[in-house]
N, C-alpha and C positions, 0 to 999 in steps of 0.2 A: 504494500500500500504506500504509494509515493505521495507525500504531502508537502505543504509549504506553510511556514509561519509567516503571516503578514505583520511586519513591524512598522509602526508609524509613531514618530516622536518618542522613540525609545520604549514604546509600549507594544506588546504583542496583542494584536486585535483578535486573532483566532488562528486556528490552523485549518487548511482547506485541502481537499484532495485535488491532485493535478489531473484535469480532464484531458488535456492534450499538450504536447510539447512539439514545437516545430523549429527546424533549422532551415533557413531560407523558406522554400515552400514544401519541404518534405517532412513527414513525421519523423521524430527522433526519440530514441530511448534515453539519450544523454547528450549534453552539450558541454564542451570543454570550457574551463575557466577563461573568461575574457572574450568569449565568442558571443555574438548576438543571437537571440532566439525569441520565439513567441511562445507564450504560455497562457493556457486558459484554465481557470480554477473553477471547481464546482461550487456554486452558491456565493461567489464573490466577483463583482465586476466594477469595484470602486477604487481601483489602483490610482494613486496620486503620485505626482513627482516627489521624489524623496523617500517613498516607501522602500523598505528593504524586504526582499523575499528570501527566506532561509529554508532551503529544501532539506528534507530528510525522508527516510524510509522506515516503515514499521514492518518488522518481520515477526511472524508468530513462530515460535519454536516449541515443538511438542516436548513436553516434559517426559522424562523416562525415569523409571525406578532402577536403582543400582542394587 
């Protein structure tokens, strides 16, 4: 589950699921640091200049008994 914290004025507004990520006009799974990209977030479309997007991934790991 790939998500983004939207940070505005040093405050985390919320975290949102990444609906799509594009590099130029193509879908992308990842984009290297410093490269331009387009991103669409589920349930959030109010990005403002100066907002910081901090991407992270949530992985569920099945617990095992030893």
